[in-house]
C-alpha positions as CSV (number, residue, x, y, z in Angstrom):
1,M,129.3,75.0,203.9
2,S,128.0,75.2,207.4
3,K,128.2,72.1,209.6
4,I,124.9,70.5,210.5
5,T,124.4,70.1,214.3
6,S,122.6,67.3,216.1
7,K,119.9,69.7,217.2
8,Q,119.1,70.6,213.6
9,V,118.5,66.9,212.9
10,I,116.8,65.8,216.1
11,S,114.1,68.5,216.1
12,P,112.7,67.7,212.6
13,L,112.9,64.0,213.3
14,A,110.9,64.4,216.5
15,H,108.2,66.3,214.7
16,L,108.1,63.7,211.9
17,F,107.8,60.8,214.2
18,G,105.2,62.7,216.3
19,W,103.0,63.2,213.3
20,L,103.5,59.7,212.0
21,G,102.3,58.4,215.4
22,Y,99.3,60.8,215.3
23,F,98.3,59.7,211.8
24,F,98.8,55.9,211.9
25,I,98.5,54.7,215.5
26,P,94.7,55.1,215.5
27,K,94.5,53.2,212.2
28,L,96.7,50.4,213.7
29,I,94.4,50.2,216.7
30,D,91.3,49.9,214.4
31,T,93.1,47.2,212.4
32,F,93.9,45.1,215.5
33,Q,90.4,45.5,216.8
34,D,89.1,44.5,213.4
35,K,86.8,47.5,213.3
36,P,88.0,49.7,210.4
37,E,86.4,53.1,210.2
38,F,85.4,54.4,206.8
39,F,86.1,57.9,208.0
40,R,89.8,57.2,208.4
41,E,90.0,55.7,205.0
42,S,88.5,58.7,203.3
43,N,90.0,61.7,201.6
44,F,88.0,63.9,203.8
45,W,89.8,62.6,206.9
46,W,93.1,63.3,205.4
47,T,92.0,66.7,204.3
48,I,91.2,67.6,207.9
49,Q,94.6,66.3,209.1
50,I,96.4,68.4,206.5
51,L,94.5,71.5,207.7
52,I,95.4,70.6,211.3
53,V,99.1,70.3,210.4
54,I,99.0,73.6,208.5
55,F,97.4,75.5,211.3
56,F,99.8,73.9,213.9
57,Y,102.8,75.2,212.0
58,V,101.3,78.5,211.1
59,N,100.9,79.2,214.8
60,Y,104.2,77.4,215.8
61,L,106.5,79.0,213.2
62,I,104.8,82.3,212.2
63,F,102.4,83.6,214.7
64,I,104.3,82.8,218.0
65,P,107.8,84.0,217.0
66,G,106.5,86.8,214.7
67,L,103.8,88.2,216.9
68,L,103.7,86.7,220.4
69,F,107.4,86.9,221.1
70,K,107.4,90.5,219.8
71,K,104.6,91.4,222.3
72,K,102.1,92.1,219.6
73,Y,99.4,90.4,221.7
74,L,96.3,91.9,220.1
75,L,97.4,91.1,216.6
76,Y,98.4,87.6,217.7
77,A,95.0,86.9,219.2
78,L,93.2,88.3,216.2
79,S,95.3,86.2,213.8
80,V,94.7,83.0,215.7
81,I,91.0,83.6,216.0
82,A,90.8,84.4,212.2
83,C,92.7,81.2,211.4
84,I,90.5,79.0,213.7
85,I,87.3,80.4,212.2
86,G,88.7,80.2,208.6
87,F,89.8,76.6,208.9
88,S,86.5,75.7,210.6
89,F,84.5,77.1,207.7
90,I,86.7,75.0,205.3
91,I,85.7,71.9,207.3
92,E,82.1,73.1,207.3
93,F,82.2,73.4,203.6
94,F,83.6,69.8,203.2
95,V,81.0,68.4,205.6
96,S,78.1,70.2,203.9
97,T,79.2,69.1,200.4
98,V,81.0,65.7,200.7
99,F,78.6,64.2,203.2
100,Q,75.5,65.6,201.6
101,Q,76.1,63.9,198.2
102,G,74.5,60.5,199.1
103,P,76.0,57.1,199.6
104,V,79.6,56.7,198.4
105,F,80.5,53.4,199.9
106,Q,78.8,50.1,198.8
107,G,78.7,47.2,201.2
108,R,77.3,43.8,200.5
109,G,73.8,44.2,199.3
110,E,73.4,47.8,200.5
111,F,74.8,51.3,200.2
112,V,76.4,52.7,203.3
113,P,76.9,56.5,203.3
114,P,80.0,57.8,205.1
115,K,79.3,59.2,208.5
116,P,81.2,62.3,209.7
117,P,83.0,61.9,213.0
118,D,81.4,63.0,216.2
119,G,81.7,66.7,216.8
120,M,81.9,67.5,213.1
121,N,78.2,68.3,212.7
122,G,76.7,71.7,213.5
123,P,77.9,75.2,212.9
124,F,81.5,75.9,213.4
125,K,82.2,72.2,213.7
126,G,86.0,72.6,213.6
127,I,86.4,75.4,216.2
128,S,86.8,72.9,219.0
129,V,89.3,70.9,217.0
130,F,91.5,73.8,216.0
131,S,91.3,75.3,219.5
132,I,92.9,72.1,220.8
133,V,95.5,72.2,218.1
134,F,96.2,75.9,219.0
135,I,96.7,74.9,222.7
136,I,99.0,72.0,221.9
137,S,101.0,74.1,219.4
138,T,101.4,77.0,221.7
139,A,102.2,74.9,224.7
140,L,104.9,73.0,222.8
141,R,106.5,76.1,221.4
142,M,106.5,77.9,224.7
143,S,107.9,74.9,226.5
144,I,110.8,74.6,224.0
145,E,111.4,78.3,224.2
146,W,111.4,78.1,228.0
147,F,114.0,75.3,228.0
148,K,116.1,77.2,225.5
149,N,116.0,80.3,227.6
150,E,116.8,78.3,230.7
151,K,119.8,76.8,229.1
152,L,120.9,80.2,227.9
153,R,120.4,81.6,231.4
154,R,122.6,78.9,232.9
155,E,125.3,79.4,230.2
156,L,125.3,83.2,230.9
157,E,125.5,82.5,234.7
158,N,128.5,80.2,234.1
159,E,130.1,82.8,231.9
160,K,129.4,85.5,234.5
161,L,130.9,83.2,237.2
162,K,134.0,82.6,235.1
163,A,134.4,86.3,234.4
164,E,133.9,87.2,238.1
165,L,136.4,84.6,239.2
166,E,138.9,85.8,236.6
167,A,138.4,89.3,237.8
168,L,139.0,88.3,241.4
169,K,142.1,86.4,240.5
170,A,143.3,89.4,238.4
171,Q,143.0,91.5,241.6
172,I,145.0,88.9,243.6
173,D,147.9,88.4,241.2
174,P,149.1,92.0,240.6
175,H,148.9,92.6,244.4
176,F,151.0,89.5,245.1
177,F,153.7,90.3,242.4
178,F,153.8,93.9,243.4
179,N,154.9,92.8,246.9
180,V,157.4,90.3,245.6
181,L,159.0,92.8,243.2
182,N,159.4,95.2,246.2
183,N,161.1,92.4,248.0
184,I,163.6,92.0,245.2
185,C,164.3,95.7,245.0
186,S,164.9,95.7,248.8
187,L,167.4,92.8,248.5
188,A,169.1,94.4,245.5
189,R,169.7,97.6,247.4
190,K,171.3,95.7,250.2
191,K,173.4,93.7,247.7
192,S,172.2,90.6,249.4
193,N,173.6,87.2,248.4
194,D,170.1,85.9,248.6
195,T,168.9,87.9,245.6
196,E,169.7,85.1,243.1
197,K,167.9,82.5,245.2
198,F,165.0,84.9,245.6
199,I,164.7,85.4,241.8
200,I,164.8,81.6,241.3
201,K,161.9,81.1,243.8
202,L,160.0,84.0,242.1
203,S,160.4,82.3,238.7
204,E,158.8,79.1,240.2
205,L,155.9,81.1,241.4
206,I,155.5,82.8,238.0
207,R,155.6,79.5,236.3
208,Y,152.9,78.2,238.7
209,N,150.7,81.2,238.1
210,L,151.1,81.4,234.3
211,Y,151.0,77.7,233.3
212,E,149.3,75.8,236.1
213,N,146.9,78.3,237.7
214,K,144.2,78.1,235.0
215,G,141.2,78.1,237.2
216,E,140.9,74.3,237.2
217,K,141.1,72.2,240.3
218,F,144.3,70.3,240.8
219,F,146.1,68.2,243.4
220,L,146.5,69.8,246.9
221,E,150.2,68.8,246.6
222,K,150.7,71.6,244.1
223,E,149.0,74.2,246.2
224,I,151.2,73.2,249.1
225,G,154.3,73.5,246.9
226,F,153.2,77.0,245.9
227,L,152.7,78.1,249.5
228,K,156.1,76.7,250.5
229,S,157.8,78.7,247.8
230,Y,156.0,81.8,248.8
231,I,156.9,81.3,252.5
232,E,160.6,80.7,251.6
233,I,160.6,84.0,249.6
234,Q,159.3,85.9,252.6
235,Q,161.7,84.3,255.0
236,L,164.6,85.2,252.7
237,R,163.5,88.8,252.7
238,L,162.6,89.1,256.4
239,D,165.5,86.9,257.7
240,K,165.2,86.6,261.5
241,N,162.2,88.8,261.9
242,A,159.8,86.0,260.8
243,I,159.5,82.5,262.2
244,V,157.1,80.5,260.2
245,K,155.7,77.1,261.3
246,F,154.0,75.3,258.4
247,D,152.5,72.0,259.4
248,Y,151.0,70.1,256.5
249,N,152.0,66.5,257.3
250,D,148.4,65.3,257.9
251,T,147.2,66.0,254.4
252,N,146.1,63.8,251.5
253,P,148.1,65.3,248.6
254,D,145.8,63.7,246.0
255,L,142.7,65.7,247.0
256,M,141.6,68.3,244.4
257,V,141.4,72.0,245.4
258,E,140.9,75.3,243.6
259,P,144.2,77.2,242.9
260,M,145.3,80.0,245.2
261,I,142.4,79.6,247.5
262,L,144.6,79.5,250.6
263,F,147.4,81.8,249.5
264,P,145.7,85.2,250.4
265,F,145.4,84.2,254.1
266,I,149.2,83.5,254.3
267,E,150.0,86.7,252.3
268,N,147.8,88.7,254.7
269,A,149.7,87.2,257.7
270,F,153.1,88.3,256.3
271,K,151.7,91.7,255.3
272,H,150.2,92.6,258.6
273,G,151.7,90.2,261.2
274,I,155.5,91.0,260.9
275,S,157.3,93.4,263.1
276,Y,160.6,94.8,261.8
277,Q,161.8,95.4,265.3
278,N,160.8,92.1,267.0
279,T,160.6,88.5,266.0
280,S,157.1,87.5,264.8
281,L,155.7,84.0,264.8
282,I,153.3,82.9,262.0
283,N,151.7,79.6,262.6
284,I,150.1,77.7,259.7
285,K,148.3,74.4,260.0
286,L,146.9,72.4,257.1
287,K,145.3,69.0,257.3
288,T,142.6,66.9,255.7
289,E,140.1,64.4,257.0
290,A,138.4,62.3,254.3
291,S,137.2,65.0,251.9
292,R,137.4,67.9,254.3
293,L,140.3,70.4,254.4
294,F,141.1,72.2,257.6
295,F,143.3,75.3,257.4
296,E,144.4,77.8,260.1
297,V,146.7,80.8,260.1
298,E,147.7,82.7,263.2
299,N,149.8,85.8,263.3
300,P,150.5,88.6,265.8
301,I,148.8,92.0,265.4
302,V,151.7,94.4,265.3
303,E,151.3,97.9,266.5
304,K,151.2,99.5,263.0
305,S,148.0,97.5,262.3
306,V,146.2,98.3,265.5
307,G,143.2,100.6,265.0
308,K,143.2,100.1,261.2
309,E,140.2,98.0,260.4
310,S,141.0,97.6,256.8
311,N,144.5,96.1,257.4
312,H,143.3,92.6,257.9
313,N,140.3,92.9,255.6
314,G,141.8,94.3,252.4
315,I,141.5,93.3,248.8
316,G,143.1,89.9,249.3
317,L,140.8,88.6,252.0
318,N,137.7,90.2,250.5
319,N,138.5,88.5,247.2
320,V,139.1,85.1,248.7
321,K,135.8,85.3,250.6
322,K,134.0,86.0,247.3
323,R,135.9,83.2,245.6
324,L,134.9,80.8,248.4
325,S,131.3,81.8,248.1
326,L,131.4,81.2,244.3
327,L,133.5,78.0,244.2
328,Y,132.3,76.3,247.4
329,P,128.7,77.6,248.0
330,E,127.4,76.1,251.3
331,K,130.5,73.9,251.4
332,H,132.9,76.0,253.4
333,F,133.1,77.7,256.8
334,L,135.3,80.7,257.4
335,D,136.0,82.3,260.8
336,V,138.2,85.4,261.2
337,T,139.0,86.6,264.7
338,S,141.2,89.2,266.3
339,D,141.7,88.6,270.0
340,E,144.4,89.3,272.6
341,G,146.9,90.6,270.0
342,V,146.5,87.5,267.7
343,F,144.8,87.5,264.3
344,K,143.4,84.0,263.4
345,V,141.8,82.6,260.3
346,S,140.0,79.2,260.4
347,L,138.8,77.7,257.2
348,I,137.0,74.4,256.5
349,I,136.3,73.3,253.0
350,E,134.3,70.3,251.8
351,L,136.4,69.4,248.7
């Protein structure tokens, strides 16, 4: 048995209370004013209301979804016009028969014939009434459909955003682990004593990536821990070739940040800023002020990277730029410069 949702209950209730208000509020007003109208007490009045309800839902439930939404515009227009004329002739029939039969209500000392409401005399008396019903019915159904489509559009945008972010992360992760595995192979060939320590650090990164990096924001402290582990892995591999200064003392570890949003900049610094002949300095600064995060990475441009435009703007940096635009739209500033042999990244994020 299918489960009944709140929407399946709320919508019929809204229609029910709407019609109850339409039927009985005028009668209550007449009662309070002590001016009861015979017309609202008659079967004729209720007959008109039933015809109005029928036409309302014929248009709302049959014509609009079955014809208008399927772009059968001519058939829809002809069907509506036919219904309006048909229901109007029914009202004309009632007016010409019921109200032409003489007095049907007896007051004190005299007979008072029922009087049809204003607008109900003359040819096609009901056209104006059913035209108004048509406008209300169509406007209500189109409004509901617009809100439904708008909600669906937002859901699709969110799904697209999630899919795009996952695709960007999927491009980052294999790239990162490919580099790390190369590092392990290099240490194993050298029979380095640091191989075991390297594998332990790698397991910490894998644990972070598999169990904690789920796309949800978490404390900045965890992101800093991940970056520290990555830096230690690189320093184990590069030994004295890399001097890394990582200053993160002026940070609020309780601020929330997107996972791996800073990592590609540091990865890029190690990939393109390390010389295997000379000592290279990588300077990393991370601090926070109120809800703002300030991040800087500086590394030398080694000779092997000079003249290769793509070196500092590869998959990693392009992806993080896309992620920043998706996750922090109009809430971040990124400046990437290359001047006097130094490559520098400056990033400000409003968390």
